[in-house]
N, C-alpha and C positions, 0 to 999 in steps of 0.2 A: 509383844506389841511395842511399836515405835512410839516414844514420846514426842509431844507436839514440839518440843525444843529441837530434837534431833530432826524431824521432818522440815521443820523451818529451815535449819541450817543446810540441809540438802538442798531445798529449794533455792536457797540464797546462793549456794556454790554453782549450781547448774545455770542459775540466771547469770551469774557473774561470767561463767565460762562461754555461754552463748553470746552475751554482750561482748566480750572480748573477741570471740570469732567474728561477729559483725564488723567490729572495728577493724580486725585485720583484713577481712575481705574488701573493706571499702578502701582501706589504704594501699592494698596491693593493686588497685587499678591505676595504671600509669598515668591516666588522664585526669585523676583527681585533682591534682595540683593546679592544672591549667583552668579547669572549670571554676574552682574556688577563686583563683585570681580574677578571672573575668566577672564573677558575682560580686567580688568586692570593690571592683572598679565601676562597674555598669549598674548594679541594682540599688541605686540611691533610694527607691521607695519600697524596698524589701518585699517584692513581690515573688521572689523566688524562695518561698517558705520552706519548700521540701529539700532545699540545697544545704546539706551540712556535712560535716566531715566524719560523723558517726554512722552514716547510711551509705549503702552502696550507690554509686552515682547512676548505675543503670536503672535505679527505680525513681530518679528524680523526675520532676515535671519537665517535659520536652526533650528528654534524653532517651535514646535507644542504644542497645550495645549488640555487638558480635563477638563472642569470644573475648569477652570482659573489655573489649575496647569500644569507645563511643563512635558509632557509625552514623548516627543521625541526631541532628540537634536543631529543634524548631522552637524558637522563642519569638513570638509575633505579638504585636500590640501591647507591650509590656513597659513602655516608656523607659527603655533601657538607654544609658547615656554612656559616652566615652568611646574608647577605641576597640577595634577588632582584634587588636595585637595579641592579647593572652590566649585567643582560641587558635592561633597558628601552630600551636603545639600538638593539636589534635590530628594526627597524621593519618588516622583510619576513617576519617569523616567521609561519608558518601552523599550526605544530604545536609546542606545549611541554609536555614531561613531565618533571618532577622528582620523581616518585614514590618513596616509601620513601628518603628522606635525612634529614638533621637540619637543614634550613634553618629559620630563625626570624626574628623580627622582624615588624614590621606591613607590609603591602603598599600603599604609598603611592599609587603610580600605575602602571597598565598601559595607559594610554590611547594610548601609541605603538604598541601592537600592533594596528594597524587592520586588519592582514589576517588575524589570528589566528583560527582555526577549532577547535582543540582545546587545552584547557588543562587539565593534570592536575598537581595539586600535593598530592595525599593523602599521608597518612602522614609529615608532617613536623612542625614545631613553630611555625608560624605563629601569631601572635596579634593581638589588636586586632578592631576592628570588621569585618563584611563589607566587603571592598574596593570602594568605591563606584565607581571608575573602571572596574570590571570590566563595569558595565551599559552602557558606551558601545561595547563590542566588538560591534558589530551583526552580524558574520558568524560569531560563535560557536556552534558546535554542540554541543560538550561542556565542561561546566565541572564539575571534581570537586575540591572543597576539603575532602573528608572527612578524619577523623582528624588534626585539627589543634586549635589552641586558641582559634579565632575566638569572639568573644562578642558581645553586643548583639542587636539586632533583624535580622531578615532584611528588607531593603527592598523596598518595592512596585515599584521601579524595575526589578527583575530582568524585568519584563514588556516591557521594552525590548528584551530578547534574543528577537526574534520567531522565530529560526532554531532554538532551542535544543532539542535532543533529550535531553540528560542534565542534570540538575541534582543533584549529590549534596553534602549539607551534613552527612552523619550523623557522630556522634561529634565534636561540637564543644560549644561552651558557649553556643549561641544560646538566647535567652529571649523572653518576651512572645508575643504572637500570631503565627500564620502570616498573612501577607498574603494577599490575593485574587491568586492567580496563575493567569493565563489565557493559556497558551502553546499554540497549536494543535498543534505537532509533538512536545511533550514526550512521551517514552516512558519515561524512566528517572528517578524522583524517589525522594529519600531524605533524611529529617531525623530519623532515629531516633537516639536517645542524646544528646538535648539537653535543656533545660529549658523547652521550649515549652508554652504553655497555651491555653486557650480552644477554640473550635470550629473543626474542620477546614473549609476552605472547599469548598463542593461541587464547584468545579472541579477538586479534588483527590481526591474521594472515590472515584474509580474505581481508585486505586492500592491495592496490598494493604496490609494492616495492618502488615507488616513495615516499611513505609516510614515508618511513624509511631510504632513501639514505643519504650520506654524515655523517654517523655515522660509522666509521671504525671499531668499536669493536662490533656491533650489530650482531646477528646471528639468525637463525631460520626462519621458514616461514614468509614472502615470499622472504626472503633473502637466503644467504648460510646456510646449515646446520650446526649446532653447532658441529656434529660429525667430520666435517671435519676441524675444527679448532684445532691446536696443540699449546700448551703453553709450554714454556721452563722457569721454576722458575728461573733459573740462569741468564736468559736475559730478561730484563724488556722491555716491547713494543712489544713482539712477541705473544700477545694475537689473533691477527688476521692473523698468518702465516698459510699457507696451508701446510699439511703433505706432506713431499717429498716422492717419491716412493723409494728412495734409503735409507730411514731411516726405520729401523726395528720398527714396533709397539711392545708395550708390555714392559717387563722389560729390560733395556739395559744391565743388567749383565748376562743374559742368553746366554749360549754358544751352539754351534752345537754339534750333537752326532757324528760326525766323530772324530776318534781319533787324527787326525792330526791338529784338530782345538781347541784342549784343552789346557788350560793355561800352559805354560813352557814345552810343548811338553810331558806332563805326560800321561802315558799309563794306562789303567784300568787293575786292577789285576784279577786274574783267578777266585776269589770268586764271583766278580761282574759279570764277563761273565757267569760263571755258573749259578748263579741266574737268569740272564736275560733269559738265554736259558730255564730253567725250567718254568719261567713265560710264555714265548711264547707257550710252549706245552700246559699248562694248559689253556690258553686263546682261542686255537683251539678248545679244547674238550667243553669248555663252550659255544662257538659260535655254534658248532654243536647242542648241547642240546636245546639252546634258539631257534633256527631254528625249530627245531622238535616240541618243545612245541608250538611255534606259529602256525605251520601248524595243530596241533591237535586241538588247540582252534578254529580256524577258521572253520575246518570241523564240529565241534560240533554245533557251531552258525548257520552256513548255513544249517544244518539238522533240527535244531529247527524252523528256519524261513521258510524253505520249507513246513515242516509240518504244520506250523500255517496257511500260505497263501493257501495252498492246501485244507485245511479244509474250510476256508472262501469261496473259490471259488466254491467248490462243493456244500456248502449251498445255494449260490445264483443261481446256476444252478438249483438246485432242485425248488426253488421258481420261476423258468421261467424267471429271469432277465437276467444272462449272461452279454455278451458284450453290451446289449442294456442300462444297467444301467451306464456302462462308458461312452457310447456315449451320455446319457441324460445330462450328466454334461456340455456340450456344448450348450444344448437347451436354447434359450433365455426366453422363457415363461414357467411358472410351470404348468399351465393347458392347455391341449391340446384342440383346437377349432374343432377338428375333430369329427364327430358324433359317439357317444358311445351308443347311444340306438335309437331304431326305431322310425321314425318321427322326428328325430333331424335334424333341418335345418343347412346345412353346409354354411359357409360364403365364400366371394370371395374378392381378392384384388382388388380395384377399383384405378385406375391411372388416372392422369390428364394429359393434352395434353403435349406433348414433354418430357415424363419421361420414362426412360428406365425401361421396365417391367420385373418382377421377380415374382416368386411363393412363396407362404407362406413357403413352405418346404425350400426355400432358406434362408429365414429369421430365420427358426427354425435351420439350420444347421450353421449359420453365428457364428463366434466367437464374443462374446458379453462383453460389460464392461458397467457396471451401472454408468450413469452420476450424477444421483440425483434423489430425489423424492420430488414432488411437490404437490399442492393442488389437482390435477386431476390424479395423478397416478406417475408411475416410468419411467424415460427416460433412454434408453440405447443407446450406440454406437455399430452399428452392421457392422462388415466387411464381406461383401459378398464374395463368391467363386471367383468371378471375380476381387476382390481386390477393388470394389467401397465401399464407406463408407456412411451410412445413420444414422439419429438419428431415434428412434422408441419410441414413448410414448405409454405406455401401460395404458388405462384408467380404474382404478378401484373404485376411489373414486368419481365417476361422477353419477348424477341422469339423465339417459338418457331415453327418452321416448321410443317411437316406431322407428322401422327401417326406415320408410318413413321420419319422421322428422329429424332423424340423418342423412340420406344421402342427403336431401335437404339442411341442414345447411352446410354439407362438401363441397357440390357443389359450394356454395357461397365462403367458405374460400379456396377452391383449386384453384379458378380461380383468386385470388388476386396476383399480381406480382408487386414487387417494389425492388429497390436495398436495402432498410433499413428495410425490414422485411425478416424473415425466411419462405421461401415458404413450403406450404404443398404439398407434391407431391403424396401421396396415402393414402388410409385408408382401413381398413378391419372391417367389422361387423359381429358378430355372437353373439348368445344369451349369451355366457359365456366370449366372448373375444371381445374387441374393440381395435383396433390398428391405429396410426396415425403415417405417415412416412413423415419426414422433411428432407431438406438438413441438413448436419452435419457441425456445426461451430467449427473449430479446436482450436480456441483461448480462449474457455471457456466463462465465464460470467463476467460481470461488478462487481457483488459481490465478485468473487474471486480475481479480481484485485485490488479492493479496501481494502478488509479485510483479504485476504488470506496471510499467511506467514509474520505477522507482527512481525518481529524480525531482528537479524543480518542478512545480505546477501540479504534482501528484496530489489527488484527493486522498487522504488516508481512510482506511477502514476502521470506523469508530467502533468502540467497545460494545454498545448496544447492538448495532448490527451484526457484530461477530457472534455475540451470544444468541441473537435471534436465528442466524444462519445454523448455529450448532444445534439448537433445539428443533428446528425444522427438519434438517437432515437426519437426526435421531428418530424423529417421529417417522419419516419416511422409510428408513431402514428397519425400524421396529415392525412396520406394517408389513413389509416384504417378508421378514421372518416369521410372522404370525398369520399371513394371509392363508396358508394351506399347511396345516400341521402334519398332514400325511406325507407331504413332500419335503418339508423342511426346507424351503427355498433359501437360497443364498444370494448375495449379491456377486461376490467373487473378485470385485476390483474397485473397492472403496479408494478414491483419491480426491483431491481437490478439483481436478479437471471434471470429474463426474458429479460434482454438486453444481448445479446451474440455478440461475435466478430467473424468476418470471416477472411480468410487467410491474407487479407490486413489490418487488424485491424479496419475494419469499424463496426459501430454498427448496430445490427439487432434486431428488436423487435420480440419475439417469443410467443407463447402460447396465441395468440390473438383469440377472439371470442369464448372462451370455458366457459365463465362466465355463459352462459344460462344452463350449464350442473351442476352448483354448488348445492350442497346439502342445504337444508334450515337451517342446523344447523349453530351455530355461527362459524365465521372463527377463526382459531387458532392465537397465538401471532405473528407468523412469518408474516402475512400480515396485522394485525391490525394497525402496525405502518404506513402504507401507505394508508389505507382507509379513504376516506372522511367522514366527520361528518354524512352527511346524508345517508351514506351507511351502517353505524354501526347500525342502528335501524331496518334494514330489507327492507328498501325501494329499489326500482329498480335502479341498476347501470346506470348511464348515462354518456355522453360524458364529462360533466363538472366533474363528479366524476373521470374519467380518468385523466382530467387536474389536479385535486388536487393530486392524486397520482403521476403524473409526476413532479409536484413542490417538492413533498417530495424526489422523486429521485435526483432532483438538489441539494437540500440540503444535501443528502447524499454524492454527489460528492464534495461538497464544504467543508463540515465538517469532512468527513471521519468517520462519526458515523452511525452505522447500527440503522435504526429506528425500528427494529423489535426485538432488543434485549430487554431482561428484566433488568431493572435497578432500583433496590430498595434502593440505597444509593447514597449519593454525590449530587451535585447541580442539578442533572436531575431527582432526585426522585419525585415522586407524579404527574407524567403525564401519563396519559392513562392507569390507572390501573396497574401499573408495567411494561407496555410497553412504552418505550421511545416516547413521543410525540415530534418528532423533530421540527415541526413548532412553537409549542408553546415555546419550549426552546429557539429557535433562536429569536423568537419576544421578549423574556423577556430579552435576552442579548443585542439586538440592541436598545432596549427601553432605557437601561442604557447608551447608546452610547459607548459601548465597542465592536463595530462591529468587530475588528481584532480577538477577542477572538473566534468567531465562526469558523474560517478556519482551515482547516486540517493542523497539524504541518508539513507534509511532503511538503506543499506549501510554507512554510517559506523559502524555499532555493532559490526560483525564484524571480528574481528582475523584477520591473517595470510591475507586473500584478494586482496591488491592485485595480486599476480602472476596470479592466475586472471582477475581482472577485466580487466586489461590484455590479457591473451591472448585472451579473447572480444572485447574491444573490437578487436583487430586483426583477428579473423575478420569482424566486422561491416563494418569498413571496407573490407576486401578485396571482400566481396560487393556493397557499394555503390559500387564503382568506375564511373565514368560510361560507359567503353567495355564493351558486353556481352562481347566476346571476352576481357576481361582478368578476367573473373568466374569463380570456381571452379565446377564442377558440384556438385550437391548431395550426391552421395556422398562427394566430398572434403570438403565442410563438415562432414560427419557425423564423419568421421574427426578432423578438427582439433579439434572440440568434445569429442570423447571422450578425446582426447589430453590435454586441460586437467586432467582428473582421471582418471587411468588405471583407477580401480576401476569406472568406470561404462561399460565397454565393452560394447555389445549384442552378443548371441550371433551376429548374422549380420554381424559387423564385416568379416569376411575376404571376404564375398561381395558387398559393395556395388559393387565395381568391375563386376561382371558379374552384376547381379540377374537371375535368370531370370524369364520371363514367367509370370504366374501359371498354375498347372496347371488352374485352372477355365476359362481362357480360351483360346480357339483363334484361329488366324489368320482363320478364316472371320468369326469374330465381329468381329474388327477391320476387316476388309475391308468389312463392311457399314456401317460408322460412317463410313466416309471421304467 
């Protein structure tokens, strides 16, 4: 049995070794010296109590590390003083926020911050000119220098910051003109409360007036037009004066034509009067000639146009077209389903329960707008004579067997009803024409919301909306999977163009159940990015394949990248034979512990959502596991998404594990479709 003295000695030895190990670990951090130097110079009130040389800097208040290097430094509202200079040695910084302190002096160089993405220095006492080395930080997304004492010009070199989303320079002392700033991703811009002058560049005119207020000498959209500004060179400071209605515009030395208003009461001589009278008579003659010439030219042109169009119209009448050709421009479909030969079987419109009925002729007369072309045909928006709107898909690129097989499958799809799917309302079958009629979704597709109009003036898709769309789409797909357990229905073509939004902005899954009509030829690049590995080699599509495609859809929501684009350059090349393999790219980034790199730049503007984004990212990576058996079922995916933000749990959450078969469907209906 060990004596107490020996035990105490052993404990002391191990404690000493552990303490020595901690000191070695702390001292091995190359950023320790810079942090301690900044604390010694700036923390005059000793608020950074955890900052000491005996502990690991990565555990200090406001410090985060990656690979034992400081990557994030957030020290806000701590009454820090002094200079920024000691921190310039932190070469791996990605986030630096020193808001609401009392730091001062000029910012000489920050070019060492080559990895910096977010820089917040507002509400301090920095002075001097705009820090020129900031424009070398090519990875910067957010730059906030507001509420300081910077002065001088805003340099045009800010255009080098091509990734910039935020540029805030308000409440400083900047002067002179605003340079032509053309940053394609800029969303938040503010230069109010400075001494800027001149015209606002057109590239910035889309920002609100509050972005330019308290600059008395600024003009142009969205502020007062520069044409309304009158300057008097003899009176300094009148650049912002508004033109008076009593002040004549133009040359101030111009006098009126009235003889009594001429200088010194001088009268015009007779020669001038005679000359003026002669000019008047000549002008009247010229005016009459011009009018007659115009009338003659118009008459000749009208005659030529009449002859040309009458000749064309006569030719059309001779060919038996006439007004029918003009009417055919409004017809939705190019080939008529009506019988043209003896024995041709005319089709009929088949409606499902509760749908307002109309005839095929109503569709053909409807004004139409093409919505897009997908893997199974072209979709149109059709406005009927009574004002109702439907979406019509014309199946052209589908491999359809017999009429009975088609009608049986449509009977199954047409009776599926759920708030998160686009309901099939009717169908038409003929030998040369197959039409599907759906509810029309007025707010477009998720694809357009994510990737459309990526430029100035775009309204970004916020995080709450993305999470809501993800949950709605998951519920819709889970319902399809569980609606008929004997058939085990699949969607077969999950992608962002097949997630539509209704009037309320809720996600609706469309084009479900059409994969059985897919041609055996390999799918094009547009859908390859979503396809599960086992579906690429021609094997039958399964519900687990749908789960994989849905996982890719979640990655698309998180990254803002389209998995169907061809990308043969840059860090994403080499995946999927030219098509971006989004799951593999995300896995490679996360493997290097750079998780933040995968998220869409447009999500960087929102605070306190990192945990939710990482949670959805983990769900997406689980769904895109290479082995189908390791992927969750869709009802499990629904639960996981709704647990990210508990307030958005669906009413049917508790029944997802055993979704009852639709009461409008019977086993007889299922059996006829197999």
